[in-house]
CHARMM-style PDB file with segment names, atoms N, HN, CA, C and O in Angstrom:
ATOM      1  N   MET     1     -67.347 -35.983 -63.772  1.00  0.00      PROA
ATOM      2  CA  MET     1     -67.151 -37.109 -62.930  1.00  0.00      PROA
ATOM      3  C   MET     1     -65.817 -37.842 -63.392  1.00  0.00      PROA
ATOM      4  O   MET     1     -65.753 -38.360 -64.507  1.00  0.00      PROA
ATOM      5  N   ALA     2     -64.801 -37.867 -62.536  1.00  0.00      PROA
ATOM      6  HN  ALA     2     -64.853 -37.446 -61.630  1.00  0.00      PROA
ATOM      7  CA  ALA     2     -63.568 -38.514 -62.915  1.00  0.00      PROA
ATOM      8  C   ALA     2     -63.639 -40.007 -62.667  1.00  0.00      PROA
ATOM      9  O   ALA     2     -64.108 -40.443 -61.616  1.00  0.00      PROA
ATOM     10  N   THR     3     -63.178 -40.792 -63.626  1.00  0.00      PROA
ATOM     11  HN  THR     3     -62.797 -40.437 -64.480  1.00  0.00      PROA
ATOM     12  CA  THR     3     -63.077 -42.282 -63.508  1.00  0.00      PROA
ATOM     13  C   THR     3     -61.594 -42.668 -63.373  1.00  0.00      PROA
ATOM     14  O   THR     3     -60.688 -42.047 -63.927  1.00  0.00      PROA
ATOM     15  N   GLU     4     -61.430 -43.702 -62.620  1.00  0.00      PROA
ATOM     16  HN  GLU     4     -62.167 -44.207 -62.170  1.00  0.00      PROA
ATOM     17  CA  GLU     4     -60.049 -44.156 -62.382  1.00  0.00      PROA
ATOM     18  C   GLU     4     -59.634 -44.912 -63.674  1.00  0.00      PROA
ATOM     19  O   GLU     4     -60.438 -45.569 -64.336  1.00  0.00      PROA
ATOM     20  N   GLU     5     -58.361 -44.775 -63.974  1.00  0.00      PROA
ATOM     21  HN  GLU     5     -57.708 -44.241 -63.436  1.00  0.00      PROA
ATOM     22  CA  GLU     5     -57.822 -45.496 -65.123  1.00  0.00      PROA
ATOM     23  C   GLU     5     -57.488 -46.918 -64.767  1.00  0.00      PROA
ATOM     24  O   GLU     5     -56.913 -47.168 -63.707  1.00  0.00      PROA
ATOM     25  N   ILE     6     -57.833 -47.861 -65.623  1.00  0.00      PROA
ATOM     26  HN  ILE     6     -58.300 -47.658 -66.484  1.00  0.00      PROA
ATOM     27  CA  ILE     6     -57.576 -49.240 -65.371  1.00  0.00      PROA
ATOM     28  C   ILE     6     -56.154 -49.547 -65.760  1.00  0.00      PROA
ATOM     29  O   ILE     6     -55.779 -49.336 -66.913  1.00  0.00      PROA
ATOM     30  N   THR     7     -55.343 -50.043 -64.834  1.00  0.00      PROA
ATOM     31  HN  THR     7     -55.648 -50.215 -63.897  1.00  0.00      PROA
ATOM     32  CA  THR     7     -53.990 -50.306 -65.127  1.00  0.00      PROA
ATOM     33  C   THR     7     -53.728 -51.757 -65.389  1.00  0.00      PROA
ATOM     34  O   THR     7     -54.613 -52.580 -65.159  1.00  0.00      PROA
ATOM     35  N   ASP     8     -52.600 -52.102 -65.843  1.00  0.00      PROA
ATOM     36  HN  ASP     8     -51.880 -51.433 -66.030  1.00  0.00      PROA
ATOM     37  CA  ASP     8     -52.225 -53.539 -66.063  1.00  0.00      PROA
ATOM     38  C   ASP     8     -52.250 -54.315 -64.805  1.00  0.00      PROA
ATOM     39  O   ASP     8     -52.623 -55.488 -64.796  1.00  0.00      PROA
ATOM     40  N   ARG     9     -51.860 -53.689 -63.741  1.00  0.00      PROA
ATOM     41  HN  ARG     9     -51.557 -52.736 -63.749  1.00  0.00      PROA
ATOM     42  CA  ARG     9     -51.954 -54.388 -62.420  1.00  0.00      PROA
ATOM     43  C   ARG     9     -53.410 -54.687 -62.110  1.00  0.00      PROA
ATOM     44  O   ARG     9     -53.693 -55.792 -61.647  1.00  0.00      PROA
ATOM     45  N   ASP    10     -54.341 -53.795 -62.329  1.00  0.00      PROA
ATOM     46  HN  ASP    10     -54.112 -52.897 -62.705  1.00  0.00      PROA
ATOM     47  CA  ASP    10     -55.755 -54.003 -62.104  1.00  0.00      PROA
ATOM     48  C   ASP    10     -56.233 -55.319 -62.951  1.00  0.00      PROA
ATOM     49  O   ASP    10     -56.940 -56.188 -62.441  1.00  0.00      PROA
ATOM     50  N   ARG    11     -55.800 -55.364 -64.210  1.00  0.00      PROA
ATOM     51  HN  ARG    11     -55.226 -54.658 -64.624  1.00  0.00      PROA
ATOM     52  CA  ARG    11     -56.207 -56.398 -65.039  1.00  0.00      PROA
ATOM     53  C   ARG    11     -55.590 -57.836 -64.586  1.00  0.00      PROA
ATOM     54  O   ARG    11     -56.212 -58.887 -64.739  1.00  0.00      PROA
ATOM     55  N   GLU    12     -54.395 -57.759 -64.056  1.00  0.00      PROA
ATOM     56  HN  GLU    12     -53.890 -56.904 -63.932  1.00  0.00      PROA
ATOM     57  CA  GLU    12     -53.767 -58.962 -63.500  1.00  0.00      PROA
ATOM     58  C   GLU    12     -54.506 -59.444 -62.291  1.00  0.00      PROA
ATOM     59  O   GLU    12     -54.754 -60.636 -62.113  1.00  0.00      PROA
ATOM     60  N   LEU    13     -54.861 -58.466 -61.445  1.00  0.00      PROA
ATOM     61  HN  LEU    13     -54.659 -57.497 -61.590  1.00  0.00      PROA
ATOM     62  CA  LEU    13     -55.573 -58.880 -60.217  1.00  0.00      PROA
ATOM     63  C   LEU    13     -56.977 -59.328 -60.508  1.00  0.00      PROA
ATOM     64  O   LEU    13     -57.479 -60.240 -59.851  1.00  0.00      PROA
ATOM     65  N   ALA    14     -57.655 -58.689 -61.514  1.00  0.00      PROA
ATOM     66  HN  ALA    14     -57.247 -57.948 -62.048  1.00  0.00      PROA
ATOM     67  CA  ALA    14     -58.982 -59.171 -61.944  1.00  0.00      PROA
ATOM     68  C   ALA    14     -58.920 -60.555 -62.521  1.00  0.00      PROA
ATOM     69  O   ALA    14     -59.826 -61.368 -62.336  1.00  0.00      PROA
ATOM     70  N   GLN    15     -57.906 -60.799 -63.181  1.00  0.00      PROA
ATOM     71  HN  GLN    15     -57.170 -60.138 -63.331  1.00  0.00      PROA
ATOM     72  CA  GLN    15     -57.685 -62.192 -63.746  1.00  0.00      PROA
ATOM     73  C   GLN    15     -57.539 -63.231 -62.637  1.00  0.00      PROA
ATOM     74  O   GLN    15     -57.984 -64.371 -62.775  1.00  0.00      PROA
ATOM     75  N   GLN    16     -56.917 -62.828 -61.548  1.00  0.00      PROA
ATOM     76  HN  GLN    16     -56.556 -61.902 -61.435  1.00  0.00      PROA
ATOM     77  CA  GLN    16     -56.794 -63.793 -60.448  1.00  0.00      PROA
ATOM     78  C   GLN    16     -58.172 -64.081 -59.901  1.00  0.00      PROA
ATOM     79  O   GLN    16     -58.478 -65.219 -59.547  1.00  0.00      PROA
ATOM     80  N   CYS    17     -59.031 -63.028 -59.826  1.00  0.00      PROA
ATOM     81  HN  CYS    17     -58.782 -62.103 -60.114  1.00  0.00      PROA
ATOM     82  CA  CYS    17     -60.359 -63.308 -59.345  1.00  0.00      PROA
ATOM     83  C   CYS    17     -61.206 -64.113 -60.293  1.00  0.00      PROA
ATOM     84  O   CYS    17     -62.076 -64.884 -59.889  1.00  0.00      PROA
ATOM     85  N   VAL    18     -60.923 -63.909 -61.598  1.00  0.00      PROA
ATOM     86  HN  VAL    18     -60.217 -63.282 -61.926  1.00  0.00      PROA
ATOM     87  CA  VAL    18     -61.698 -64.800 -62.576  1.00  0.00      PROA
ATOM     88  C   VAL    18     -61.348 -66.227 -62.397  1.00  0.00      PROA
ATOM     89  O   VAL    18     -62.204 -67.095 -62.568  1.00  0.00      PROA
ATOM     90  N   GLU    19     -60.065 -66.525 -62.043  1.00  0.00      PROA
ATOM     91  HN  GLU    19     -59.370 -65.819 -61.904  1.00  0.00      PROA
ATOM     92  CA  GLU    19     -59.541 -67.899 -61.856  1.00  0.00      PROA
ATOM     93  C   GLU    19     -59.758 -68.415 -60.423  1.00  0.00      PROA
ATOM     94  O   GLU    19     -59.559 -69.609 -60.197  1.00  0.00      PROA
ATOM     95  N   CYS    20     -60.132 -67.636 -59.501  1.00  0.00      PROA
ATOM     96  HN  CYS    20     -60.294 -66.666 -59.684  1.00  0.00      PROA
ATOM     97  CA  CYS    20     -60.221 -68.054 -58.147  1.00  0.00      PROA
ATOM     98  C   CYS    20     -61.437 -69.040 -57.907  1.00  0.00      PROA
ATOM     99  O   CYS    20     -62.582 -68.683 -58.185  1.00  0.00      PROA
ATOM    100  N   LYS    21     -61.187 -70.154 -57.441  1.00  0.00      PROA
ATOM    101  HN  LYS    21     -60.257 -70.444 -57.216  1.00  0.00      PROA
ATOM    102  CA  LYS    21     -62.185 -71.167 -57.254  1.00  0.00      PROA
ATOM    103  C   LYS    21     -63.388 -70.746 -56.358  1.00  0.00      PROA
ATOM    104  O   LYS    21     -64.538 -71.122 -56.584  1.00  0.00      PROA
ATOM    105  N   VAL    22     -63.035 -69.938 -55.326  1.00  0.00      PROA
ATOM    106  HN  VAL    22     -62.101 -69.632 -55.142  1.00  0.00      PROA
ATOM    107  CA  VAL    22     -64.047 -69.502 -54.448  1.00  0.00      PROA
ATOM    108  C   VAL    22     -64.962 -68.430 -55.124  1.00  0.00      PROA
ATOM    109  O   VAL    22     -66.180 -68.423 -54.944  1.00  0.00      PROA
ATOM    110  N   CYS    23     -64.348 -67.579 -55.865  1.00  0.00      PROA
ATOM    111  HN  CYS    23     -63.359 -67.585 -56.011  1.00  0.00      PROA
ATOM    112  CA  CYS    23     -65.180 -66.545 -56.555  1.00  0.00      PROA
ATOM    113  C   CYS    23     -65.956 -67.149 -57.750  1.00  0.00      PROA
ATOM    114  O   CYS    23     -67.069 -66.722 -58.056  1.00  0.00      PROA
ATOM    115  N   VAL    24     -65.357 -68.128 -58.401  1.00  0.00      PROA
ATOM    116  HN  VAL    24     -64.453 -68.475 -58.152  1.00  0.00      PROA
ATOM    117  CA  VAL    24     -66.122 -68.845 -59.469  1.00  0.00      PROA
ATOM    118  C   VAL    24     -67.384 -69.512 -58.865  1.00  0.00      PROA
ATOM    119  O   VAL    24     -68.491 -69.412 -59.393  1.00  0.00      PROA
ATOM    120  N   SER    25     -67.157 -70.166 -57.779  1.00  0.00      PROA
ATOM    121  HN  SER    25     -66.258 -70.248 -57.349  1.00  0.00      PROA
ATOM    122  CA  SER    25     -68.260 -70.816 -57.113  1.00  0.00      PROA
ATOM    123  C   SER    25     -69.329 -69.854 -56.678  1.00  0.00      PROA
ATOM    124  O   SER    25     -70.507 -70.201 -56.758  1.00  0.00      PROA
ATOM    125  N   ALA    26     -68.996 -68.670 -56.223  1.00  0.00      PROA
ATOM    126  HN  ALA    26     -68.039 -68.388 -56.158  1.00  0.00      PROA
ATOM    127  CA  ALA    26     -69.901 -67.626 -55.788  1.00  0.00      PROA
ATOM    128  C   ALA    26     -70.680 -67.146 -56.976  1.00  0.00      PROA
ATOM    129  O   ALA    26     -71.886 -66.929 -56.854  1.00  0.00      PROA
ATOM    130  N   ARG    27     -70.031 -66.956 -58.180  1.00  0.00      PROA
ATOM    131  HN  ARG    27     -69.052 -67.132 -58.280  1.00  0.00      PROA
ATOM    132  CA  ARG    27     -70.747 -66.506 -59.348  1.00  0.00      PROA
ATOM    133  C   ARG    27     -71.695 -67.569 -59.875  1.00  0.00      PROA
ATOM    134  O   ARG    27     -72.758 -67.245 -60.404  1.00  0.00      PROA
ATOM    135  N   GLU    28     -71.325 -68.818 -59.738  1.00  0.00      PROA
ATOM    136  HN  GLU    28     -70.461 -69.082 -59.309  1.00  0.00      PROA
ATOM    137  CA  GLU    28     -72.184 -69.959 -60.308  1.00  0.00      PROA
ATOM    138  C   GLU    28     -73.301 -70.343 -59.372  1.00  0.00      PROA
ATOM    139  O   GLU    28     -74.339 -70.825 -59.825  1.00  0.00      PROA
ATOM    140  N   LYS    29     -73.123 -70.148 -58.080  1.00  0.00      PROA
ATOM    141  HN  LYS    29     -72.279 -69.757 -57.712  1.00  0.00      PROA
ATOM    142  CA  LYS    29     -74.079 -70.629 -57.118  1.00  0.00      PROA
ATOM    143  C   LYS    29     -74.403 -69.508 -56.091  1.00  0.00      PROA
ATOM    144  O   LYS    29     -73.836 -69.495 -54.998  1.00  0.00      PROA
ATOM    145  N   PRO    30     -75.297 -68.589 -56.438  1.00  0.00      PROA
ATOM    146  CA  PRO    30     -75.594 -67.484 -55.585  1.00  0.00      PROA
ATOM    147  C   PRO    30     -76.192 -67.737 -54.207  1.00  0.00      PROA
ATOM    148  O   PRO    30     -76.267 -66.836 -53.372  1.00  0.00      PROA
ATOM    149  N   ARG    31     -76.596 -68.923 -53.993  1.00  0.00      PROA
ATOM    150  HN  ARG    31     -76.535 -69.655 -54.672  1.00  0.00      PROA
ATOM    151  CA  ARG    31     -77.096 -69.305 -52.643  1.00  0.00      PROA
ATOM    152  C   ARG    31     -76.095 -70.152 -51.861  1.00  0.00      PROA
ATOM    153  O   ARG    31     -76.488 -70.862 -50.936  1.00  0.00      PROA
ATOM    154  N   SER    32     -74.872 -70.094 -52.195  1.00  0.00      PROA
ATOM    155  HN  SER    32     -74.553 -69.517 -52.946  1.00  0.00      PROA
ATOM    156  CA  SER    32     -73.871 -70.901 -51.534  1.00  0.00      PROA
ATOM    157  C   SER    32     -73.148 -70.148 -50.461  1.00  0.00      PROA
ATOM    158  O   SER    32     -73.251 -68.924 -50.384  1.00  0.00      PROA
ATOM    159  N   ILE    33     -72.402 -70.865 -49.613  1.00  0.00      PROA
ATOM    160  HN  ILE    33     -72.319 -71.860 -49.675  1.00  0.00      PROA
ATOM    161  CA  ILE    33     -71.620 -70.262 -48.602  1.00  0.00      PROA
ATOM    162  C   ILE    33     -70.473 -69.367 -49.304  1.00  0.00      PROA
ATOM    163  O   ILE    33     -70.088 -68.307 -48.810  1.00  0.00      PROA
ATOM    164  N   ALA    34     -70.012 -69.858 -50.402  1.00  0.00      PROA
ATOM    165  HN  ALA    34     -70.325 -70.719 -50.803  1.00  0.00      PROA
ATOM    166  CA  ALA    34     -68.952 -69.152 -51.166  1.00  0.00      PROA
ATOM    167  C   ALA    34     -69.416 -67.679 -51.486  1.00  0.00      PROA
ATOM    168  O   ALA    34     -68.674 -66.702 -51.380  1.00  0.00      PROA
ATOM    169  N   TYR    35     -70.706 -67.638 -51.883  1.00  0.00      PROA
ATOM    170  HN  TYR    35     -71.309 -68.431 -51.969  1.00  0.00      PROA
ATOM    171  CA  TYR    35     -71.285 -66.353 -52.255  1.00  0.00      PROA
ATOM    172  C   TYR    35     -71.169 -65.347 -51.038  1.00  0.00      PROA
ATOM    173  O   TYR    35     -70.668 -64.231 -51.177  1.00  0.00      PROA
ATOM    174  N   TRP    36     -71.636 -65.786 -49.909  1.00  0.00      PROA
ATOM    175  HN  TRP    36     -72.044 -66.692 -49.796  1.00  0.00      PROA
ATOM    176  CA  TRP    36     -71.619 -64.901 -48.770  1.00  0.00      PROA
ATOM    177  C   TRP    36     -70.129 -64.564 -48.307  1.00  0.00      PROA
ATOM    178  O   TRP    36     -69.806 -63.464 -47.857  1.00  0.00      PROA
ATOM    179  N   PHE    37     -69.304 -65.589 -48.464  1.00  0.00      PROA
ATOM    180  HN  PHE    37     -69.566 -66.482 -48.829  1.00  0.00      PROA
ATOM    181  CA  PHE    37     -67.883 -65.311 -48.085  1.00  0.00      PROA
ATOM    182  C   PHE    37     -67.263 -64.262 -49.069  1.00  0.00      PROA
ATOM    183  O   PHE    37     -66.571 -63.349 -48.619  1.00  0.00      PROA
ATOM    184  N   VAL    38     -67.502 -64.382 -50.374  1.00  0.00      PROA
ATOM    185  HN  VAL    38     -68.065 -65.124 -50.740  1.00  0.00      PROA
ATOM    186  CA  VAL    38     -66.919 -63.431 -51.234  1.00  0.00      PROA
ATOM    187  C   VAL    38     -67.523 -62.015 -51.042  1.00  0.00      PROA
ATOM    188  O   VAL    38     -66.832 -61.004 -51.170  1.00  0.00      PROA
ATOM    189  N   ARG    39     -68.760 -61.986 -50.750  1.00  0.00      PROA
ATOM    190  HN  ARG    39     -69.321 -62.807 -50.647  1.00  0.00      PROA
ATOM    191  CA  ARG    39     -69.409 -60.684 -50.446  1.00  0.00      PROA
ATOM    192  C   ARG    39     -68.734 -59.991 -49.213  1.00  0.00      PROA
ATOM    193  O   ARG    39     -68.639 -58.764 -49.174  1.00  0.00      PROA
ATOM    194  N   LEU    40     -68.301 -60.736 -48.281  1.00  0.00      PROA
ATOM    195  HN  LEU    40     -68.379 -61.733 -48.312  1.00  0.00      PROA
ATOM    196  CA  LEU    40     -67.653 -60.173 -47.192  1.00  0.00      PROA
ATOM    197  C   LEU    40     -66.230 -59.821 -47.510  1.00  0.00      PROA
ATOM    198  O   LEU    40     -65.774 -58.780 -47.037  1.00  0.00      PROA
ATOM    199  N   LEU    41     -65.477 -60.600 -48.275  1.00  0.00      PROA
ATOM    200  HN  LEU    41     -65.848 -61.446 -48.659  1.00  0.00      PROA
ATOM    201  CA  LEU    41     -64.093 -60.334 -48.649  1.00  0.00      PROA
ATOM    202  C   LEU    41     -64.054 -59.085 -49.501  1.00  0.00      PROA
ATOM    203  O   LEU    41     -63.185 -58.244 -49.271  1.00  0.00      PROA
ATOM    204  N   GLU    42     -64.914 -58.910 -50.444  1.00  0.00      PROA
ATOM    205  HN  GLU    42     -65.620 -59.593 -50.631  1.00  0.00      PROA
ATOM    206  CA  GLU    42     -64.760 -57.849 -51.421  1.00  0.00      PROA
ATOM    207  C   GLU    42     -65.012 -56.426 -50.819  1.00  0.00      PROA
ATOM    208  O   GLU    42     -64.771 -55.433 -51.506  1.00  0.00      PROA
ATOM    209  N   ARG    43     -65.487 -56.318 -49.559  1.00  0.00      PROA
ATOM    210  HN  ARG    43     -65.683 -57.125 -49.001  1.00  0.00      PROA
ATOM    211  CA  ARG    43     -65.718 -55.167 -49.008  1.00  0.00      PROA
ATOM    212  C   ARG    43     -64.426 -54.249 -48.723  1.00  0.00      PROA
ATOM    213  O   ARG    43     -64.489 -53.083 -48.334  1.00  0.00      PROA
ATOM    214  N   GLY    44     -63.303 -54.931 -48.968  1.00  0.00      PROA
ATOM    215  HN  GLY    44     -63.251 -55.878 -49.284  1.00  0.00      PROA
ATOM    216  CA  GLY    44     -62.055 -54.135 -48.691  1.00  0.00      PROA
ATOM    217  C   GLY    44     -60.913 -55.080 -48.384  1.00  0.00      PROA
ATOM    218  O   GLY    44     -59.781 -54.599 -48.330  1.00  0.00      PROA
ATOM    219  N   ILE    45     -61.078 -56.270 -48.194  1.00  0.00      PROA
ATOM    220  HN  ILE    45     -61.998 -56.661 -48.238  1.00  0.00      PROA
ATOM    221  CA  ILE    45     -60.009 -57.170 -47.805  1.00  0.00      PROA
ATOM    222  C   ILE    45     -59.234 -57.659 -49.056  1.00  0.00      PROA
ATOM    223  O   ILE    45     -58.003 -57.630 -49.073  1.00  0.00      PROA
ATOM    224  N   CYS    46     -59.953 -58.100 -50.081  1.00  0.00      PROA
ATOM    225  HN  CYS    46     -60.953 -58.123 -50.067  1.00  0.00      PROA
ATOM    226  CA  CYS    46     -59.317 -58.711 -51.180  1.00  0.00      PROA
ATOM    227  C   CYS    46     -59.108 -57.701 -52.366  1.00  0.00      PROA
ATOM    228  O   CYS    46     -60.048 -57.145 -52.936  1.00  0.00      PROA
ATOM    229  N   PRO    47     -57.813 -57.523 -52.674  1.00  0.00      PROA
ATOM    230  CA  PRO    47     -57.476 -56.549 -53.779  1.00  0.00      PROA
ATOM    231  C   PRO    47     -57.923 -57.137 -55.144  1.00  0.00      PROA
ATOM    232  O   PRO    47     -58.261 -56.370 -56.045  1.00  0.00      PROA
ATOM    233  N   ALA    48     -57.931 -58.457 -55.313  1.00  0.00      PROA
ATOM    234  HN  ALA    48     -57.656 -59.080 -54.581  1.00  0.00      PROA
ATOM    235  CA  ALA    48     -58.334 -59.041 -56.532  1.00  0.00      PROA
ATOM    236  C   ALA    48     -59.814 -58.795 -56.757  1.00  0.00      PROA
ATOM    237  O   ALA    48     -60.170 -58.487 -57.895  1.00  0.00      PROA
ATOM    238  N   CYS    49     -60.744 -58.903 -55.748  1.00  0.00      PROA
ATOM    239  HN  CYS    49     -60.454 -59.152 -54.824  1.00  0.00      PROA
ATOM    240  CA  CYS    49     -62.128 -58.666 -55.909  1.00  0.00      PROA
ATOM    241  C   CYS    49     -62.433 -57.164 -56.231  1.00  0.00      PROA
ATOM    242  O   CYS    49     -63.341 -56.842 -56.997  1.00  0.00      PROA
ATOM    243  N   LYS    50     -61.587 -56.231 -55.574  1.00  0.00      PROA
ATOM    244  HN  LYS    50     -60.849 -56.492 -54.951  1.00  0.00      PROA
ATOM    245  CA  LYS    50     -61.750 -54.829 -55.903  1.00  0.00      PROA
ATOM    246  C   LYS    50     -61.349 -54.504 -57.375  1.00  0.00      PROA
ATOM    247  O   LYS    50     -61.946 -53.666 -58.051  1.00  0.00      PROA
ATOM    248  N   ALA    51     -60.327 -55.211 -57.798  1.00  0.00      PROA
ATOM    249  HN  ALA    51     -59.842 -55.891 -57.249  1.00  0.00      PROA
ATOM    250  CA  ALA    51     -59.860 -55.006 -59.200  1.00  0.00      PROA
ATOM    251  C   ALA    51     -60.898 -55.579 -60.191  1.00  0.00      PROA
ATOM    252  O   ALA    51     -61.162 -54.995 -61.242  1.00  0.00      PROA
ATOM    253  N   TYR    52     -61.440 -56.665 -59.845  1.00  0.00      PROA
ATOM    254  HN  TYR    52     -61.226 -57.139 -58.990  1.00  0.00      PROA
ATOM    255  CA  TYR    52     -62.528 -57.400 -60.662  1.00  0.00      PROA
ATOM    256  C   TYR    52     -63.628 -56.336 -60.892  1.00  0.00      PROA
ATOM    257  O   TYR    52     -64.046 -56.090 -62.024  1.00  0.00      PROA
ATOM    258  N   LYS    53     -64.076 -55.723 -59.798  1.00  0.00      PROA
ATOM    259  HN  LYS    53     -63.736 -55.923 -58.879  1.00  0.00      PROA
ATOM    260  CA  LYS    53     -65.184 -54.746 -59.908  1.00  0.00      PROA
ATOM    261  C   LYS    53     -64.795 -53.528 -60.776  1.00  0.00      PROA
ATOM    262  O   LYS    53     -65.593 -53.018 -61.562  1.00  0.00      PROA
ATOM    263  N   LYS    54     -63.530 -53.086 -60.597  1.00  0.00      PROA
ATOM    264  HN  LYS    54     -62.882 -53.501 -59.958  1.00  0.00      PROA
ATOM    265  CA  LYS    54     -63.046 -51.936 -61.371  1.00  0.00      PROA
ATOM    266  C   LYS    54     -62.950 -52.298 -62.871  1.00  0.00      PROA
ATOM    267  O   LYS    54     -63.299 -51.474 -63.717  1.00  0.00      PROA
ATOM    268  N   VAL    55     -62.512 -53.443 -63.194  1.00  0.00      PROA
ATOM    269  HN  VAL    55     -62.229 -54.113 -62.508  1.00  0.00      PROA
ATOM    270  CA  VAL    55     -62.274 -53.872 -64.646  1.00  0.00      PROA
ATOM    271  C   VAL    55     -63.617 -54.278 -65.232  1.00  0.00      PROA
ATOM    272  O   VAL    55     -63.925 -53.832 -66.337  1.00  0.00      PROA
ATOM    273  N   HSD    56     -64.427 -55.077 -64.587  1.00  0.00      PROA
ATOM    274  HN  HSD    56     -64.177 -55.440 -63.690  1.00  0.00      PROA
ATOM    275  CA  HSD    56     -65.601 -55.631 -65.184  1.00  0.00      PROA
ATOM    276  C   HSD    56     -66.813 -54.830 -64.913  1.00  0.00      PROA
ATOM    277  O   HSD    56     -67.790 -55.029 -65.635  1.00  0.00      PROA
ATOM    278  N   GLY    57     -66.881 -53.957 -63.978  1.00  0.00      PROA
ATOM    279  HN  GLY    57     -66.087 -53.795 -63.391  1.00  0.00      PROA
ATOM    280  CA  GLY    57     -68.007 -53.118 -63.677  1.00  0.00      PROA
ATOM    281  C   GLY    57     -69.055 -53.827 -62.935  1.00  0.00      PROA
ATOM    282  O   GLY    57     -70.198 -53.370 -62.937  1.00  0.00      PROA
ATOM    283  N   ARG    58     -68.757 -54.940 -62.278  1.00  0.00      PROA
ATOM    284  HN  ARG    58     -67.828 -55.311 -62.276  1.00  0.00      PROA
ATOM    285  CA  ARG    58     -69.759 -55.695 -61.411  1.00  0.00      PROA
ATOM    286  C   ARG    58     -68.995 -56.305 -60.318  1.00  0.00      PROA
ATOM    287  O   ARG    58     -67.789 -56.531 -60.428  1.00  0.00      PROA
ATOM    288  N   ALA    59     -69.667 -56.573 -59.278  1.00  0.00      PROA
ATOM    289  HN  ALA    59     -70.646 -56.389 -59.189  1.00  0.00      PROA
ATOM    290  CA  ALA    59     -69.036 -57.155 -58.053  1.00  0.00      PROA
ATOM    291  C   ALA    59     -68.558 -58.568 -58.340  1.00  0.00      PROA
ATOM    292  O   ALA    59     -69.109 -59.216 -59.229  1.00  0.00      PROA
ATOM    293  N   ALA    60     -67.593 -59.058 -57.654  1.00  0.00      PROA
ATOM    294  HN  ALA    60     -67.145 -58.531 -56.932  1.00  0.00      PROA
ATOM    295  CA  ALA    60     -66.964 -60.386 -57.776  1.00  0.00      PROA
ATOM    296  C   ALA    60     -67.995 -61.531 -57.621  1.00  0.00      PROA
ATOM    297  O   ALA    60     -67.878 -62.586 -58.244  1.00  0.00      PROA
ATOM    298  N   HSD    61     -68.982 -61.283 -56.785  1.00  0.00      PROA
ATOM    299  HN  HSD    61     -69.077 -60.425 -56.279  1.00  0.00      PROA
ATOM    300  CA  HSD    61     -69.904 -62.357 -56.442  1.00  0.00      PROA
ATOM    301  C   HSD    61     -71.181 -62.399 -57.377  1.00  0.00      PROA
ATOM    302  O   HSD    61     -71.984 -63.329 -57.312  1.00  0.00      PROA
ATOM    303  N   GLU    62     -71.323 -61.318 -58.266  1.00  0.00      PROA
ATOM    304  HN  GLU    62     -70.670 -60.562 -58.319  1.00  0.00      PROA
ATOM    305  CA  GLU    62     -72.498 -61.265 -59.054  1.00  0.00      PROA
ATOM    306  C   GLU    62     -72.304 -62.264 -60.212  1.00  0.00      PROA
ATOM    307  O   GLU    62     -71.221 -62.401 -60.780  1.00  0.00      PROA
ATOM    308  N   ALA    63     -73.432 -62.962 -60.530  1.00  0.00      PROA
ATOM    309  HN  ALA    63     -74.312 -62.850 -60.068  1.00  0.00      PROA
ATOM    310  CA  ALA    63     -73.480 -63.983 -61.618  1.00  0.00      PROA
ATOM    311  C   ALA    63     -73.314 -63.270 -62.893  1.00  0.00      PROA
ATOM    312  O   ALA    63     -73.827 -62.168 -63.086  1.00  0.00      PROA
ATOM    313  N   VAL    64     -72.577 -63.909 -63.792  1.00  0.00      PROA
ATOM    314  HN  VAL    64     -72.160 -64.804 -63.635  1.00  0.00      PROA
ATOM    315  CA  VAL    64     -72.347 -63.404 -65.196  1.00  0.00      PROA
ATOM    316  C   VAL    64     -73.591 -63.984 -66.038  1.00  0.00      PROA
ATOM    317  O   VAL    64     -73.792 -65.187 -66.204  1.00  0.00      PROA
ATOM    318  N   ARG    65     -74.344 -63.009 -66.512  1.00  0.00      PROA
ATOM    319  HN  ARG    65     -74.181 -62.032 -66.377  1.00  0.00      PROA
ATOM    320  CA  ARG    65     -75.511 -63.419 -67.290  1.00  0.00      PROA
ATOM    321  C   ARG    65     -75.215 -63.266 -68.830  1.00  0.00      PROA
ATOM    322  O   ARG    65     -74.840 -62.176 -69.262  1.00  0.00      PROA
ATOM    323  N   PRO    66     -75.380 -64.332 -69.644  1.00  0.00      PROA
ATOM    324  CA  PRO    66     -75.241 -64.081 -71.075  1.00  0.00      PROA
ATOM    325  C   PRO    66     -76.205 -63.152 -71.659  1.00  0.00      PROA
ATOM    326  O   PRO    66     -77.361 -63.103 -71.237  1.00  0.00      PROA
ATOM    327  N   GLU    67     -75.769 -62.392 -72.638  1.00  0.00      PROA
ATOM    328  HN  GLU    67     -74.831 -62.432 -72.981  1.00  0.00      PROA
ATOM    329  CA  GLU    67     -76.650 -61.458 -73.291  1.00  0.00      PROA
ATOM    330  C   GLU    67     -77.186 -61.930 -74.583  1.00  0.00      PROA
ATOM    331  OT1 GLU    67     -77.950 -61.216 -75.233  1.00  0.00      PROA
TER     332      GLU     67
END
C-alpha cells in the first residue's frame, strides 16, 4: 500500500486549518453549524482541510480528544 509523502506545503496548509476560526469552532462544537459547514467544505473544496486530514490523520471537523 503506497502512502503519500507529507510535504512542507501540506504542513503549511494544515496549519492554516488549525488556525481557521471556522474549523476550530467545528472541532470544539460538533453540533454547531460550523461543524456541518466544514464537513461540506472538506469534501474537496478546501485544500487546507484536505491537508489537515493528510497530516493529522483525521478529518478537519473531528474533535481532538486528549489521550
